Structure formats: C-alpha cells, structure tokens
C-alpha positions in Angstrom: 83.1 187.3 113.2 85.9 186.2 115.4 84.0 183.0 116.4 83.6 182.2 112.7 87.3 182.5 112.1 88.2 180.6 115.3 85.9 177.8 114.4 87.6 177.4 111.0 89.5 174.1 112.0 86.2 172.7 113.3 84.4 173.6 110.1 87.2 172.0 108.0 86.9 168.8 110.0 83.2 168.7 109.4 83.8 168.2 105.7 86.7 165.8 106.0 86.4 162.5 104.3 84.6 160.0 106.6 86.2 156.7 107.3 83.2 154.7 106.1 84.0 155.7 102.5 86.7 153.0 102.3 84.3 150.1 103.1 82.8 148.5 100.0 80.0 146.6 101.8 76.7 148.5 101.6 75.5 147.4 105.1 78.7 148.7 106.6 78.5 151.9 104.5 75.0 152.5 105.8 75.9 151.8 109.4 78.9 154.1 109.3 76.8 156.8 107.6 74.1 156.5 110.2 76.7 156.7 112.9 78.0 160.0 111.4 74.5 161.4 111.2 73.7 160.6 114.8 77.1 161.9 115.8 76.5 165.1 114.0 73.5 165.8 116.2 75.3 164.5 119.4 76.3 168.0 120.7 73.3 170.0 119.6 71.7 169.7 123.0 74.8 171.3 124.6 73.9 174.6 122.9 72.2 176.5 125.7 69.8 178.8 123.8 66.1 179.6 123.6 66.6 180.9 120.0 63.6 179.5 117.9 66.0 178.3 115.2 68.0 176.3 117.8 64.9 174.9 119.4 63.5 173.8 116.0 66.8 172.0 115.2 66.7 170.2 118.5 63.1 169.1 117.8 64.2 167.9 114.4 67.0 165.8 116.0 64.4 163.9 118.0 63.0 162.4 114.8 66.2 161.2 113.0 65.7 157.6 114.1 62.4 157.5 112.3 64.0 159.0 109.2 66.9 156.5 109.3 64.4 153.6 109.7 62.5 154.8 106.6 65.8 154.9 104.6 66.4 151.2 105.4 63.1 150.3 103.8 63.1 149.4 100.1 60.6 151.7 98.4 61.3 151.8 94.7 61.5 149.2 92.0 64.1 147.6 89.6 64.7 148.9 86.1 63.1 145.9 84.5 59.9 146.2 86.5 59.7 149.9 85.9 60.1 149.6 82.1 57.5 146.8 82.0 55.0 148.9 83.8 55.8 152.0 81.7 55.2 149.9 78.5 51.6 149.3 79.7 50.9 153.0 79.9 49.7 154.5 76.6 52.2 157.0 75.2 49.6 159.8 75.4 49.1 159.3 79.1 52.7 159.2 80.2 53.1 163.0 80.5 50.0 163.2 82.7 51.3 160.4 84.9 54.7 162.1 85.3 52.9 165.4 86.1 50.9 163.7 88.8 54.2 162.5 90.3 55.8 166.0 90.2 52.7 167.5 91.8 52.8 165.0 94.6 56.5 165.7 95.2 55.8 169.5 95.3 53.0 169.0 97.8 54.3 166.2 100.0 58.1 166.5 100.0 61.0 169.0 99.9 62.6 167.0 97.0 62.3 169.9 94.5 63.0 172.7 96.9 66.6 173.3 95.6 65.2 173.7 92.1 62.6 176.3 92.9 64.9 179.3 93.0 65.9 178.7 89.4 62.5 177.8 88.0 63.2 174.1 87.3 60.7 172.7 89.7 57.7 174.2 87.8 59.4 173.6 84.4 59.2 169.9 85.0 55.4 170.2 84.5 55.8 172.1 81.2 58.8 170.3 79.8 62.3 171.7 80.6 62.7 173.3 77.1 59.4 175.3 77.8 60.2 176.4 81.3 59.9 180.0 82.5 63.4 180.8 83.8 65.2 184.0 84.6 67.4 183.4 81.5 66.6 182.2 78.0 67.4 178.4 78.0 68.3 176.7 74.7 68.8 173.0 74.4 70.8 172.1 71.3 71.4 168.9 69.5 74.5 167.0 70.9 75.5 166.4 67.2 75.6 170.1 66.3 79.0 171.8 65.7 78.5 174.1 68.7 77.6 171.3 71.1 80.6 169.2 70.0 82.8 172.2 70.7 81.4 172.5 74.2 81.7 168.8 74.8 85.4 168.8 73.6 86.1 171.3 76.3 84.3 169.2 78.9 81.4 171.7 79.2 78.0 170.4 80.0 76.4 173.8 79.8 77.2 177.5 79.4 75.8 180.7 80.7 76.3 183.8 78.6 75.7 186.8 80.9 75.7 189.5 78.2 72.8 187.7 76.4 71.3 186.3 79.7 71.2 182.9 77.9 71.9 179.3 78.9 73.0 176.8 76.3 72.8 173.1 77.1 74.5 170.8 74.6 71.9 168.0 75.1 68.4 167.2 74.3 65.9 167.8 77.1 65.0 164.5 78.8 61.4 163.2 78.2 58.8 162.8 81.0 59.2 159.0 80.6 63.0 159.1 81.1 62.6 161.2 84.2 59.8 159.2 85.7 61.7 155.9 85.2 64.8 157.4 87.0 62.7 158.7 89.9 61.0 155.3 90.4 64.2 153.3 90.3 66.9 155.7 91.7 65.1 158.6 93.2 67.1 161.0 91.0 66.7 162.9 87.8 69.0 162.9 84.7 72.3 164.7 85.1 71.2 167.4 82.6 68.9 168.7 85.3 71.9 169.3 87.5 73.7 171.0 84.6 70.7 173.3 84.1 70.6 174.0 87.8 74.2 175.0 87.7 73.9 177.3 84.7 70.7 179.0 86.0 72.4 179.6 89.3 74.8 181.8 87.4 71.8 183.8 86.2 71.0 184.6 89.9 74.5 186.1 90.2 74.1 188.9 87.6 71.8 191.9 87.6 70.3 193.7 84.5 72.3 196.9 84.9 75.5 194.9 85.1 74.7 192.8 82.0 73.7 195.8 79.9 76.8 197.7 80.9 79.1 194.8 80.0 77.3 194.3 76.7 77.7 198.0 75.8 81.4 198.0 76.8 82.1 194.9 74.7 80.5 196.6 71.7 82.2 199.9 72.2 85.3 199.0 70.2 83.4 197.9 67.1 81.0 200.9 67.3 83.8 203.4 67.7 85.6 202.1 64.7 82.7 202.3 62.3 81.7 205.7 63.7 85.2 207.2 63.2 86.3 205.6 59.9 84.4 208.0 57.7 86.1 211.0 59.3 89.6 209.8 60.2 90.3 206.9 57.9 91.2 203.3 58.6 94.5 203.6 60.5 93.5 206.4 62.8 90.1 204.7 63.5 91.8 201.4 64.3 94.2 203.1 66.7 91.4 204.9 68.5 89.1 201.9 68.6 91.9 199.7 70.1 92.4 202.3 72.9 88.6 202.2 73.5 88.7 198.4 73.4 91.4 198.2 76.1 89.7 200.8 78.3 86.3 198.9 77.9 87.9 195.6 78.9 89.3 197.1 82.1 85.9 198.6 83.0 84.1 195.4 82.1 86.4 193.4 84.3 85.6 195.6 87.3 81.9 195.1 86.6 82.2 191.3 86.3 81.7 188.8 89.1 84.6 186.9 90.6 85.0 183.7 88.5 86.1 181.4 91.3 83.3 182.5 93.6 80.5 182.2 91.1 81.6 178.7 89.9 81.9 177.4 93.5 78.4 178.8 94.2 76.9 177.1 91.1 78.6 173.8 91.7 77.5 173.8 95.3 73.9 174.5 94.3 73.7 171.6 91.9 75.4 169.3 94.3 73.1 170.2 97.2 70.0 168.9 95.5 68.5 165.4 96.2 67.8 165.2 92.5 71.6 164.9 91.8 72.7 161.4 90.8 75.5 161.1 93.4 76.6 162.1 96.8 79.9 163.8 97.3 81.9 162.4 100.2 84.2 165.4 100.4 82.2 168.1 98.6 84.3 171.1 99.6 87.6 169.8 98.4 86.1 168.2 95.4 84.4 171.3 94.2 87.3 173.7 95.1 89.9 171.5 93.4 87.7 171.1 90.3 87.1 174.9 90.0 90.8 175.8 90.4 91.9 173.1 87.9 89.2 173.1 85.3 88.9 176.9 85.0 92.7 177.5 84.9 92.7 179.9 87.8 96.4 180.3 88.0 96.2 183.3 90.3 94.3 181.4 92.9 95.3 178.7 95.3 93.2 175.7 96.6 93.2 177.4 100.0 91.3 180.4 98.4 88.8 178.1 96.8 88.2 176.2 100.0 87.7 179.5 101.8 85.1 180.5 99.2 83.4 177.1 99.5 83.2 177.4 103.3 81.6 180.8 103.1 79.0 179.7 100.5 78.3 176.3 102.2 77.9 177.7 105.7 75.7 180.6 104.6 73.5 178.0 103.0 73.5 175.7 106.1 72.5 178.7 108.2 69.5 179.4 105.9 70.6 181.5 102.9 68.9 180.4 99.7 70.5 180.4 96.3 68.7 183.6 95.2 70.1 185.4 98.2 73.5 183.9 97.6 73.4 185.1 94.0 73.0 188.7 95.2 76.0 188.2 97.6 78.2 186.7 94.8 77.2 189.6 92.5 80.3 191.8 92.3 81.8 190.4 95.5 85.5 191.2 95.3 88.4 189.1 96.4 90.5 191.8 98.1 94.2 192.3 98.7 93.9 190.3 101.9 92.5 187.3 99.9 89.1 187.6 101.6 85.5 188.2 100.5 84.3 190.6 103.2 80.8 190.9 101.6 80.2 187.2 102.3 81.9 187.3 105.7 79.6 190.1 106.8 76.6 188.1 105.6 77.8 185.0 107.5 78.3 187.1 110.6 74.7 188.3 110.4 73.4 184.8 109.9 75.3 183.5 113.0 73.8 186.4 115.0 70.3 185.3 113.8 70.9 181.9 115.3 72.0 183.4 118.7 75.3 181.6 118.8 77.8 183.4 121.1 81.0 181.3 121.0 83.1 179.2 118.6 82.3 175.9 120.3 78.6 176.4 119.9 79.1 177.5 116.3 81.1 174.3 115.6 78.4 172.1 117.2 75.7 174.0 115.3 77.4 173.7 111.9 78.1 170.0 112.6 74.4 169.4 113.3 73.3 171.4 110.3 75.6 169.5 108.0 74.2 166.2 109.4 70.7 167.4 108.8 71.6 168.5 105.3 73.1 165.1 104.4 70.2 163.2 106.0 67.6 165.3 104.2 69.2 164.8 100.8 69.0 161.0 101.2 65.6 161.1 102.9 64.0 163.3 100.2 65.5 161.2 97.5 64.0 158.1 99.1 60.7 159.8 99.4 60.8 160.7 95.7 61.5 157.2 94.7 58.6 156.0 96.8 56.2 158.5 95.3 57.3 157.9 91.7 57.1 154.1 92.1 53.6 154.3 93.7 52.4 156.6 90.9 53.8 154.3 88.3 52.0 151.3 89.9 48.8 153.4 90.3 48.8 154.4 86.7 48.9 150.8 85.6 46.6 149.4 88.3 49.4 147.2 89.7 49.1 148.4 93.3 50.8 145.3 94.8 53.3 144.5 92.1 
C-alpha cells in the first residue's frame, strides 16, 4: 500500500487540467489532446514486467495511432440530414431500425459496456421505461408536482434505498430521439446518464441492509400505535420518541457513506462514452460538486478527492461498478479520515498487475488514464459511425 500512498502526487498530476483546455481552435484542441494521449503511454514500456495485464496494455499502445487516425475521420452526419432521413422511415419501422443499431453496438463495440452493470444496455432494446433493472424505475411527468419539487432542488433523479426505487422526473426518450443523437453526436440523451447514476446507487445497497433500515424507520410509528391502547397518548409518544431516536442511530450505522456513494455514482455516469460531455478535470469537478451540492459540512474537498482517487484508480485497474458497489456498501470513513476497505481493495488490484514500486505505478496509472480517455472518444466515434450507417441503410441512401 505504501507505493499507492507515495504515488499520490503523481496520481493527482494525472488528473490536473491539461493546458490544451484553454485553446478554442478545434484543430489545436485535437493536437494537444493527441499529444497528451501519446504522452500518457510514453513510459509504459519502461515497466519491466511479464505480467499478462502489462503485456496487454503494451500491445494496446501499439495501436493508438490507428485509433487516433480514425478519430480524425468524419463519420456521422449533420442534424438536418439525419432528420431528413428519419422522416423517410415509416413511424412503425423506427423502433426496429434503432434496435438494429443497438444490437450492432453491442456486438461490434464497447460503447454500451459501462451501462451493462446497471441493465441499461439491454433496456435500450425494450424501452428504458420497460427495462429489467435491479431497482424499480419510474419515469414521471416533468409537469407533475413531485417532479417540479425535484427540479427545484436541482435533482435529475432520486434513488430511494428503503423502497429500492429510482425516480426520474422526465419522460423516457423515444427510440427516434436516441437514434438521431447517436448518428449526429455519438451520445445518448442526458437522462440516460441520470439513470446510470441512480442505478449505480442500487449496486451499493444489499437486501438485508434495505430491509433493516425500512424496519427501523417504521419502528417509531409501529411502537406508538401498539402502546397507545395500554399506556395512553402521552406515555406512548414518549416511548415511541425514544424508539425513534434509537432507530435513527442504528439506521445511520447501517447506511452507506453519502460522500463515497455519490462520488462513485457520478464517476460511473461520467465514465461512459454515452455521456454528452468530457470532463477536463473530472476528479476536482465531481469532488467539488458532491461536497457543495450535498451540503457535506463535515467533509473537506481533500476527503472527496481522496475518495475519488480510490474509486477512479480501482476502476482504471479493472474493478467494475458492480464490484465497486459492494466495496462502497457500508464502507466507513474512519477517525483517520480514510476508507481502509477501498484501500485494501486497491492494494490487491495493484498486486494483480505485478507493480512493485511507486514509479511503475505512476506510469501504469498514467497509461491507463490515457487509454480510458482515448476509448471514451473512440467508442463514441464508432457509435456515431454505426448509427449513421444504419440510418442510411434503413432509407437506402448508402452514399448520402
């Protein structure tokens, strides 16, 4: 674990804001981004290891020029052309055309990989409102009283652990809307990212934990009505209040750490190529948002950045969101302001990669971050290409 701690400064520098962010010209932006990607892989060959994971990463680095060349090639279409082609497809055939696009993405790309752990990938074929998720998902009208209340608080979704339920204050996007976005931008509507975020929360809770908290939250009301016939109103109120306080304390110990679970969920939705934007400084942006938006007065930005580094680096080293959810489950922020449960998991991951010193770990994480950033754009570009080709194929305009 010492090498993880010693490499902390290196890890922080990896997610520092790149200088190309300040240049408005797209060609300059692209050239600086490509430079950063190549630079990220620059030291990977210095890692002297026969570990299969390291060898696979080195082999991947040999093909980055080909991927960068593909990214320079226009593959999609403009909004006007896409809408014109869509208008030529009979309404009854649009769902089938979109399904064909999604099936190709599942077979030929890793575009939907991030959405598989929460069930969204397969739900795109059935309609998001009909998906088979771990939690019950309810899309509600944005004009409803409940939705307006959520929107007023700036909430794009809510997960209710006691009921194992996700509420999204928007209508589910249609196949047509999603197909058009894929063909023109290579992304999906933001509601998909919101759903990904909330369903990631579902991965952080277990059934026993939910049932126990539901029972504890009901204890005060149940005790009051059970006692009132025997002891009267005042005595029953007094006893039920004591039960309520005790239940809240126990429930708090059974709950997840709010800061950690939000950082995990925001990271999950940001790590998908389906997301509409790239974050130039993902760690600080997510950490700052969680501390500020969730009113975590007992936490500091440093704590949130530490939590982000643990989550992000575990993911870079191969931990998926389902596995991360189990790690976040009841992980405690101890008196030393650390999450030992996640640190031990990170230490195990580092061992699996066969890294023996902080310098190699820094080089490895730099390369893995470069791969991550490259893959997000590459898979997004592939999705745009596939969606545009399917749209042209459906209308017979192969060379439009």
